[in-house]
N, C-alpha and C positions, 0 to 999 in steps of 0.2 A: 255748641261743637260738640262732635261727637267723641267718645271717650277714646278712641285710638288716636285721633289727631292731638286731643291733649298729652298721651303718654308719650307721641311720638317727639313734640315739642320738648317734653320734659327731657327724654333721652338726648336729644339733639343737643341741648344746653349743655348736659351733664358731659357727652362726650367731646365737645368742644373745649370745656373747662378741662377735661384731662390731657388734651394736648400739650398742656403746659407743663404735666408732669413727667419727670424723665419715665420712659416704658419700663427701663430694667437697669439693674446694676451691670447685667453683661451687654449692655446694649452698646452701639457707638453712635457718637454725636448724629444729629441730623445733617444729611448732604441731600446733593441737589444734581439729578441727571442732566444732560445734555437738552431734553426735552423742558426741563424746569420741575420736573418731578421731586418731591421731597422723599427723602426715605430714610430708614435704619436700618443698619446690619446686625441681628443678632443669631449668636451660634450658626455664623457662615450662611445663614439664609437673610433674604431681603424683605422687607416690608415697606411699600409704599404708601408714605403718611398723609400726603396731601399733592394736590395739583393746585398751581395758583387759579384763583377763579376769573383771571382775565384769559385764560386761555381758549383759543378759538378753534374752530373745525375738528377734524378726527385725529384720533390717537391711538397709538398702539403701544401697551404698555410692555417692556422690555422683558425677554425672558432670563436675563442675568445682568447684574452690574456689578463691574470689576472682578469677574470671575465667578460672582457669586450668584444662585438661582433667586430668582422673585417667587415667593412662595405665597404672599400675603397682599391683600388690598385693605388696610386698615378701614375702621369705623369711620365715616363722614370722609374719607380721604379725597372724593371729588365733589362731595355735597356742594350744591349751589354755583358748580361750574357753567353758568348761565350759557356760554357760547359753544359750549362742547357738543358736536354733533355725533360723534361715533365714536365707539371706542371698541377694540380687540383686547380682549384677556387671553393673554397666553395659557399654553396647558402647564407649565409649572406651577402656575396659581392655584392653590388649594383651598384658601380660605378666603372667603368675601366677606369684609366686614359689615356691620348692621348701618344701614341708612347711607352706604359707600357711594350713591349717585343721588343721593337725595334731591330733589331740586333741581335739576340738570334742564332748565326750559327748552333747550333746542336740541336734546338728543334724541336722535331719530333711529338709531341702529346699535344693536349691542350682540358682540360675538363672544361666548361664553367659553372659559377653560372647560375642557372634557372632565377636568380632575378636580372641580369642584362637587362635593355632597351637597350641599347646603346654600340655598340663594336665601340669604340672611334677613331678618327683620329689616323692612324700608329699603332694602338694597336699591329699588329702581322707583321708590314712591315719588309722587308729585313730577312726575316726568311727562309732561302732556303731550308732547311731539313724539314720544316713542310708539314706532309703529313695529318693528320688527326684532324680535328676541328670539332665539333658538335655545330652546333648554335642552342640553345633551343628555345622553342615557348615562345613568349613574346617580344623577340628581337624585336625592330621596325625600328633600323636604323644601317646599316652598314656604318661606317664614312668613310670620303674623305682617299684614300691610306692604308685603315685598313690591306689589305693582301697583298701591295704592294710588288713586288719580290719575293713571296713564290713561287720559282720557283717548288717546288716537289709536291704542292698541287694539287692532282689528283681529286678530287672532292670536291663538295662543295653543301649543301642542306639547302636551306632556307626556316625555318619555314613560317606558312600563315601570321605570325603577321608582317613579312618585310614590310615596306612602303617605306623605302629609301635605295637605294645604292648609295654610294655617287662616287665622280670623284674619277678616280684612285684606284678604291677600289681593283680591281683584277688585276693592271697593270702588264703585262710580269707574269702572273703564266701561265707558259708554258704548265705544265703539266695537264691541265683541258682541258679534252675530251667532255664534255657536261654541259649545264649548263639551269637551268630553273627559269626566273625570275617571282615571285610570283604575285599575283594577284591583291596585295594591292598596288604595285608601279606603279607610274604613268609616271614617268622620267628615264629612264636608262641615268644618268648622263656622262658627258663627260670623256673619256679613260676609261671606268669603266671596260671593259674587252679586252682593245687593248694590243696588243702585246702578246695574248694568242695563241701561235703560234700554239697549236695541237689541239685547240677547234675545232670540228666537227660539233656538232648541237646546236642550241641556241632556247630554248622554250619562248616566251614572251606570257605570260599569259592576258587573256582578262582583260583589265583596263589599259594595258600600253597604252600611248598616244604619249609620246615624246621618240625618240631615240636620245641623244644629240650629240654635236660634236665628232667624232672620236672615239665612244662609243666602235665600235669593228674592229678598225683600226687594220690593220697589223694580223689580225687571218687568215693567209695565207693557214690553212687548214680546214676552214670554209665551209661547202658544202649544209647545209641545214639550214633555219630558219622557224621556225614555229611562225606564226602572226597572231592576230585577227584584226577585222576592225576598233578595238578601235584606231589603231595607225593614227595620224593625220599629225605628223612631222617627217622627217628624218632629221637631221641637215647635216651640210658640212662634208665630210671624214668619215661617220658613219662607212660606210663599207668600206673606201679606204684599197686598198693591199688586200682585201680578192680575191685571184686571182682563187680559186677552187669552188667559188660560185655557184652553179649549179640548187636549187630550193629553191622558196620562196612559203612555203605552205600558202595560206591565206584563212582566214574565208571568206571574203567578196566576192562582185561580182567587175566585172570591173569598174562600177561607184565609189565603195569603193575604189578601188586602185587608181582612178582617183583624188579622193579628197586629197590624202596623198601629204603633200607639201615634196617631196624629192628635197633636195637642193644639190650643187655642189659636184663634186669627190665623184660619187657615181654610178661609171658607171658598176662595177661588179653587184650592185645588181639590176639597172635597165635593164642590159642585162641577167639576169637569168632567168629561167622559171617560170614564175607566176602561181601557180597550183590555180584555182579561185575557190570558192565556196566550200571548204574543210568542212568535214561534223564534225567539233571540237565539242567539249563537251561546253556547253553552256545552263546554267541554267534558266529554264522558270519559276518554279516556287519552293519557297525556303520552307522549312519545317518550322512548325509552332507553333502550339500548339496542343497537346492531352490530351483528357481529358476522363476518364470513371471511372465507378463505382469499388470500392475494389474487387480484384480478377478478374475484368475483364479487358478485353485488352485496352490499349491507342495506339495511333498509329499517326506517323507524315510521312510524305514523300516527297519527290522530283520529280519534272520533269525536264528532261533535254533531250535536243537535242544532238545529237552524234554519231557517227560510234562505235558500238560496245563497249558502254560504259560498266566499270566495277565501283561496288559502294564499299565502305569500310567506315562502320558505327563506331565511336566513343562515347562513354560515361562518365559521371561523374555524381554521387551522391551528394546531398546537403552535404557540409561540405568536398569534397573532392577536392584536388588541381589540380588534375592531370586526364586529360581523357584516358580511357582505349579503345583497340581497339576489337571489337568483330566480331569473324567469324561467328557468327549465322546468321547474315542478309548480303545479297549480291546481294539484289534487290534495287527498288526505295523506298520500306518502312520500317519502323521501329517499332514494335508493341511488346508488351511485358504486362503480365498480372499486374496489378498494386497492389500495398500494402504499408504500411507507409514507409520502406526502400527507395522505389522506387520513393516516392512522389517527384517531383519538379527535376526529373532527366534531366540533358541537353544531348543532343545529337546532332552532325552534322556528315555529309558525304564528303567523299573524293570520286571525281569522277574523272576517268581518261579514255581518248578515245584509241583508235588503234593507234592514231599517236603518244601518249605519254603525250599530255597536260592534265593537271591536274588542278581541280577547288575544292573549298572547300565551303559548303554550308553555310548558315547562321544558328544559333544553334536554335533547336527546343526543347521544354520542355513540359515534360510528366506530368500531375498531377493525384490525384487521387480524383475524385470526381464527381459531378453530369454533366453529357454530356448535353450541350446547345440543347435544342430542343423547337419549338414553338409546343402547343399540340392543342391549339385553335387560329384559323385566324381570324381575323378582317373579317365583313362581310358588303357588300352594305345594308345601312337602308334607307326607304322612310318615313319621318315624315313629319307633318303638319306645316306650315309657323309659325314663332315664338317658336315653341317647341323645344325641346335639341335633338339634334342627338348623339348619343353615339355607339362608337365602343370601341372593347379591344381586348386584347391579352391575352393569357395564356402561359407561359412556363415554362419548367423545366430547372435546373440549379443553380448555386451557384451565391449570390451576385449580383442579376440581376438588371441593370440599362436600361432603356427605352426611345429613345428617336423618336419623332413623325415627321414626314415629310408631308406636305401638297402640294396640288396644285389646285389653282382655275379655273373654266372654262375659257378657252383662253390663261391661262400660258403655257408657253413653259417647263419649269422646275418646278421642287418642291423645296419648301425652308422649313428650318429648324424651327420646331414650339419651343415653350417655355415648351411644356408638355413633364414632364419624369415620369408619373406614367404609369399603364398596360392599362390604358383606355384614349381616347380621345374624348372629348364631345364639342359641338359648339350649339349655337343657331341660326335655320335655318332662313337665311334671302335670300334676292335675290342676295346678295354677298357671301353667302356660298352655296348656292344650284350647286350642281354637284362637290363640293369639293371631291377630290380625296387624300387620304392619306395612309400612311404606318409606321410601327415600325420596329426602328433597336434596337435589343434586344443584350445586350452585358453582359458578366459575369466576376467575378472578375480574372478570367485568362487571358483575353484579347480577349477570343473568340467572335464573333459576328454573329447574322444571322438576314437577313431582312424577314418581312412578306409579305403576299399578300397585293396587294393594294384595299382598299375599297371605296366605291364612297358613298356620302351622297346626297342623293337625297329629293327633296321637293316637297310634293302631289299641 
């Protein structure tokens, strides 16, 4: 028996025993909802502690009980509910306990709360009928063994918020055919996708650095891997047993490939054809801040490499909780006429190349305001010795701040001065003779621009 199953069995036993110990001195006694769910109330919050194992069919966990919000599903709360077919976890729930739905043999569909950050260890392990689960944006971690032995799970789409995929997370998910590891993940942990016998393609987004021990072991139908040059370590047995592995599509060159520390028992990987220098999507310049006057267009844009990239833009206004897709913009830029409701609109772009690699940009912000622009540049000036030399800059914008930089004759680089006004002045001496200065102007939105360089000369 493999290590995680031994650990899982021990954890399940311990957690079940803990159910006979009072949760807290401040917790109320166990009560039962109309649907037969057991719960406790602690500090005006409800925790669902147990569902009767005989429960059949679909269930929607209530948002509140006796006026108190349901915020937690306890460890093993629905474990071994063999006849449970589907579950809706409301958005009031923020914590999903370990092994919460372990061993639900008939469970086919799960709707998760949008406010859960972690899908805990073993949460849906050994649910062999589970075919559909939508992981909402905002989830950052998939716990160890979270979907282990979910043999009917055909696809899984990770939100961009995910930064951790735990060990054994999708072990023995034999129906999976394709997986895309999101760009926030740095390590694909041990056995994460091992024994996924029907997995044919694996996309490892830019950012993945390490593929841990046996991460894809015995994926016997794996044919293609798409991988960036961010990968530096591939541990022992990571691709052991991947007998059909034919192509590694790689964003780097031969030097990048040779830098990778590929360890023992990865012969199927090393013998596969490495297709180097693939033109995968790669973001050069992120969307930043767009500002313009009321009724005029504000614009943000992204610059990206890649073959035949497609661009999808998403936006949300101030006070909105979710982003919406807009089909109006299909290129590298997003622009819109500004008005009060759109002031502060946040946007991001999802870019996909012709291979199927996908990256998400940073968030850009559109403001209704005065565009930052220098209208008068500082100019070279000549004054007599011991007289004051003064240069200045004029600019349009909102909440402007000024920072001047200077370099004396013979110096190689500019230094930041203490001057924070629109003008720079100094007494001309042999030390300041030939001094070069320029100004960086920044507005309240974070936009900044650099002026021309002026020289202070002495007669």
